[in-house]
N, C-alpha and C positions, 0 to 999 in steps of 0.2 A: 573237145569242147563244143565243136560245131553241132554235133548231133544233138546233145542235150539242149543247146540254145534254140535249134529249130523246133524241138519238141515243145518247149515252154512257150515259144512264140505262137506255135499252132494252137496251143491251149488258149492263149490270150485271144487269138483270132476267133476261136469258137465262142468264147464268152461274149465277145463283141457282137457276133452275129445274133446271139440270143437277145442282146440288149437293144438291137436296132428295131426299127418299126414302131409299133404301138408304144413300147416302153420308153424308147427315146423321145417319141413325140410328147408323151405324158410329162417327162422331165423337162422338156423345153417349155411346155405350157406353164408348168409350176414355176419355172424360173422367171417367165414373163410376168406371172401374177405377183411374185415377190417384189418386183420393182415398184409396185403400186401399194405395197403394204409396209407397215412399220415392224421392224424386227422386234418380237416380244421380249427378247433377252437383252436388248439395248447393247451397251458397250461392256457388259460384264465379262471380265476375263475368266474363261472356262478352264477348269483343271488346275487353277493356281491358288486354291485355298490352302493356307498354312495350317498344318496340324499343331496341336500343343506339344506333342511328343512323337518322335519317330524312334523305332528300334528294329533290331533284327532278331527274329525268333528262330532257333534251330529246330527243324522238323526231327522226327524220331531217327531218321537216317543221316541227320546232320546238315541237310539242305537249308541254306539261309532263306528265310522268308521276310519280306519287307512289311512292316507294320506301322500304322499311324493311329494316334489317339486324339480325340477331340472332346474337351470338357464342355459343360454348359457355359454359354457365353457370359452369363451374369455372375459366374463363380460359385453359384449355389451347389448344394450337395445333390448328386444325381440319384434318382429313385431306382434306376436300372441301367444296364449296359446293353447297347445294341451293337451287334456284330454284322457287318456287311460282307456278303460272299458274292463276288462278281462272276460274270459269265465267261464263256470260251472266247479267247483271243482278245479279251479286254483287260482291264486293270481296276484297281480301287478308284481311279478317277471317274469311272462310269457312274459313281454315286454323287456326283458333283452337287446336284440340286437337293438331294436328301441330306447330305452333309451340311450344306449351307443353312437350310431351313430348320433342321432338327436341332442345331446348336442354339437357336434362339428360343426353343420351346421351354416353357416353364411349368407346364402342367401336362405331363410330369417333366422334370429335368432329366436329360438323357446323356449319359456318357457314350461316345461312339468309338468303335474300333473297326478299322478297315485294314485289309491286307491283300497282297498280291499272291495268286496261286504260283506254285513253282512253274517255271518257263513262261511266266507272264509278268508284265510290269517291271518292277525293280527286284523281284526275287530271282534266285539262282535257277539255272536250268535243271530240268529233269532228264533222266535217262529214258530210253524207250520202255524199260520195264517199270519205271515208276510214274509213267504218264497215264495214270488210271484214276477213275473216280474213287476207288477204294483208298488209294494213297492220298488223294486230296481230302478225303474225309478225316484221315489221321492227321493231316496237316492242320485242318481246322481245329481239331481237338488239341493239338499242340499249342495253337495260338490262344485258345481259350484258357488252357492251363497256365500259360505264361503271363498273359496280360489281363485276364478276367477270371481269376481263380475262385472268386467268391461273389456272392450276391445274384440276384435275379437277372436272367438274360432273355433277350429277344433276338432271333436270327432273321435277317433280311437277305433274301437270296434271289438272284436273277439267272435265268437260263441254266447253264451248266452248274452254277452255284446252288440252285434248287436240287439238282441231282446229288450234289455233294451232301447237302443237309439230309436228304432222304437216307443216304448211306450212313451218315453219322447216327441217325436215329436207330438204324438196324444194328450198328456196332456198339453204340453206348446208350442203351435205353435208360439207364439210371440217370444220365445227364438231363434227359427230357422229363423224367419223373420228378426230379428234385429241383432243377434250376431253370430250365427253359420254359418260360410262361407263354411265349408267343413266337410264331413263325409266319413270315411273309414269303410266299412263293410267287415270284413275278415272272411271267412269260417262260414257263419251264414245262417239263414233261416227266411223267413217271415211267414212261416206256414208249415203245412204238415210234421212235424218233425217225426211223427210216420209212415208215409206211404213211406217216402224216406229217408233212413238212419237208425237211431236208431229204433228198433221195437217198435211200440206204446205200446204194452203190457208191455214192460220193463219200460215204463215211467208212468204206471198207478199205483195209490195207491192200486188198488185191485189185483195187480200182487202178487202171493204168495212169490216170491223172495223178492220183495220190502217190503211186509208186515213182512216177517220173519226177515229180517235184521233190520227193524224198531222196532219190538218188542224186539229183542235182544239188540239193542242199547239203548232202552229206560230204561232197568233195569240193563244192564251190558255193558256200552260203552267200558270199558277197555278190555273186552274179544273180542269185534269186532275188536278193534285196533290191538290186539295181533295176532288174526287169519289172518288179513289182512297183517300185517307185516311179519308173518310166511310164507305167501304165496310165498315170495322171487321170485324165478325164474318164477313161474307161473304168478305172477302179472307183472313182467317185460315183459314177452312175450305178455301178453294181451295189455299192454300199447304200446309196440312197434308196435303191429298190428293195434290197434285202433287209435293211435295218429299220426302215420307217414305213409308216402307213400311207394311205391315200391323201390325207390332208396336207396342206401347205406346211413345210418344215423349214425352219430358219437355216439358211445356208451355213451359218456359223456352228450349228449343231452337227451338220454333216461333216464339216471340216474337223471339228473336235473328235468325232468318231474316227475319221481317218487317221488323226494323230495317234489315237490310242492303238489302232490296229497296226501302225507302222512299228511300234516298239517291240512286239513279239515276233521272234524269228520264225520263218516259215517252217523249219524243221521241228520246232517246238509244237506248232499247230498240227503238223502231220502225225506226230506221235500220239496225239490224243484222239485221233479219228476213230480208232477201233473201239475204244472204251465208250465213246458216245454212241457208235452204231449198235453196240450190244447192250446198252442201258435198258434194264427192266427192273424197276423197283416198286411196283404196285404193292407188293407185300410189305415193303418197308414203311409204307404210309401209316400203317397201324401204330408205329412208334411215335406218331405225332398226336395220338388221341388225348394226351394229357395237356396239350398246349392249345391256346387260342390260335387258330389258323386263318390267315388271309390269303386267298388265291386270286391273283390278278392276271387276267388275260386280255389280249388285244385282238379285236376281230379282224384286223388287217395284218396279222403277224404271219409272215411267209416262212418263218423258221420253225416256230413251234405254234401252230394254228390254235385258235381259241378252243377247239375240241379237246385239246390236252388239258386245259384248265377245267373244263366241264368234267372230264373223266376223274381228275384228282378230287374235285369237289364231290362227285358221286361216291368216292371211296371214303371221303371225310364229311359226313352229312351235317356235322356241326360247324363246318368252316364257312366263312363268308366268301362268296364268290362275286368278284367285280369284273364287269365286262367294259373295256374301255373302247369306245366306238371310234373307228377311223385310225387307230394308232397301230404301229408295227412292233417289231421285236424289242426295240429300245424304248419301250413305253415310259420308263422312268425318266428319260431325257426328253421325250417328245411331249408328254403331258404331265410334267412334274407336279403341278399344283393338285391335280386330281389324285394322283398316286400318293402324294404326301398327306392329303386329307385322310385317306384310309389308313395310312401308316400311323398317323397320330391317334386315330380311333383305336387302333390295335394297341398302341403303347399305353393309352389311357386305360384300356381294359386290363392290361397286364399289371399296371400300377395301381389298380383299384380306384381310378378316378371316375366320378360320375360323368358318363359321356352323353347324357340325354340331350344336352344343347351344344355338343362338340362342333357340329357343323356351323352353327352361328358364331361360336368363338373362333373357329378357324377362318371363316370368311373375314371377320374383323382383323384377325392377326395378319392374314395375307395382304390385306388392303390398308394396313396402318400407315 
């Protein structure tokens, strides 16, 4: 047990060295600035929104997937269903602000469906063999068949979730031709993940860091969780740097992000490393040609840099490309009002609502 522990502690020390110096100084300055600013999110409890219904959907191989459904707040009939597909190491809770604000939308009314990927959130664990983007695409298809079998659909996907939607388009093109009227791709990539953003070596199963954590998690998962939790301030600094941009970020949002990350076991994350590192679905983007497509990228994203959004938009010339300045990878948490405004425009286009004055309506709605 001593040898794996020293290895993991050495890894933690290496990460700490990277985060010292200018990065640590920047975080210190940001913390000092926050003391003189009002938290824009007030006392709102994050991640505690109650769905109208929860259920468990069995994937094709029997794996239980946790699903939540939210109806329009006014009880009216929804014009379409929005399905949220979250990112790597996160959960359906990462859509907190979208879930909150879209429930109040009346033009159009939207039914919302959110679920946790296998090995994430409240869903059951995947095996090494089923920890693939291909399997996650089939899981999404199973969720749609179970809880949204009819009517128009819009898919809202973040990070790895966007990769899953691309694979779904490649595997089930008829679904996009007949039912999926809109797709929002947020802070994601169609390929080249290892050359632009996360170092490719970090996503390889042959990387010594990945192998070391995998071996340790395989025979002593509790120790991995303990060491990760004991990282405390170090882990918080890493999350602040990797997940968010250069602008001031509410410390409550960083804490919320940490809480989500703590739910997913380390071994579950390690198993997905290879499928992310080999992701290449530029050809699959052609399957989105029948849908209205919104591509949102953040220009301070250190995980999937803005150049990925530009490349996707270049492959989809009719897509709307949005550049969120100063935001990082968790752009939907960091600048929710801006992201939501574009989501509402997408939903209105898909529902056939005249969106000529949507920006003015949205401004009044957000400040009511």
